[in-house]
C-alpha positions in Angstrom: -2.0 25.4 116.9 -5.8 25.8 117.3 -8.1 25.4 114.2 -11.0 27.8 113.6 -14.1 25.9 112.7 -16.5 28.8 112.7 -16.7 28.8 108.9 -17.8 25.1 108.9 -20.4 25.8 111.6 -21.9 28.7 109.7 -22.0 26.6 106.5 -23.9 23.8 108.3 -26.3 26.3 109.9 -27.4 27.3 106.4 -28.6 23.7 105.8 -30.2 23.5 109.2 -32.3 26.6 108.4 -33.3 25.2 105.0 -34.4 21.9 106.6 -36.3 23.5 109.4 -38.0 25.9 107.0 -39.1 23.0 104.8 -40.5 21.1 107.9 -42.4 24.2 108.9 -43.9 24.6 105.4 -44.9 20.9 105.4 -46.6 21.3 108.8 -48.6 24.3 107.6 -49.6 22.4 104.4 -50.6 19.4 106.5 -52.7 21.5 108.9 -54.4 23.3 106.1 -55.3 20.1 104.2 -56.5 18.4 107.4 -58.8 21.4 108.1 -60.6 20.8 104.8 -60.9 17.0 104.8 -62.1 14.2 107.1 -58.7 12.5 107.3 -55.7 13.3 109.5 -52.5 13.2 107.5 -48.9 13.0 108.6 -46.5 15.7 107.3 -44.3 12.8 106.0 -47.1 12.2 103.4 -46.5 15.6 101.9 -43.9 16.5 99.4 -43.5 19.7 97.4 -42.0 20.0 94.0 -42.0 23.5 92.6 -45.5 24.9 92.6 -47.1 21.4 93.1 -48.0 19.6 96.4 -47.7 15.8 96.2 -49.7 13.7 98.6 -48.9 10.1 99.3 -51.9 8.2 100.6 -54.9 6.1 99.7 -56.9 6.9 96.6 -59.8 7.8 98.9 -57.6 10.4 100.7 -56.3 11.9 97.5 -59.8 12.1 96.0 -61.1 14.0 99.0 -58.1 16.4 98.8 -58.8 16.9 95.1 -62.4 17.8 95.8 -61.2 20.6 98.1 -58.2 21.7 96.1 -59.4 25.3 95.4 -60.2 26.0 99.1 -56.9 24.4 100.2 -54.9 26.5 97.7 -56.6 29.7 98.7 -55.9 29.0 102.4 -52.3 28.1 101.6 -51.8 31.4 99.7 -52.8 33.3 102.9 -50.7 31.1 105.2 -47.6 30.9 103.0 -47.5 34.1 100.9 -43.9 33.4 99.8 -45.0 30.1 98.1 -47.2 30.0 95.1 -48.8 26.5 95.0 -50.9 25.9 91.9 -51.8 22.2 92.1 -52.2 19.3 94.4 -51.6 15.7 93.2 
């Protein structure tokens, strides 16, 4: 008797798509922020929670990002129209 595992594969593919979509979003956020500041940041430093982008880094990095918040949010609105980010912390 041979078991059919297609349902398990399709279930796991849903998670794969979610993860790759989140990685793509983080990459776009990282590239957009890096364009506006004098630091290069790693996508691992970026987390999103609802409509907020959280940045892990030095106080100097976060201060520079906060100075450019409005420009970054405008660029992200164009780059990621399906996401409505309202703040960066």
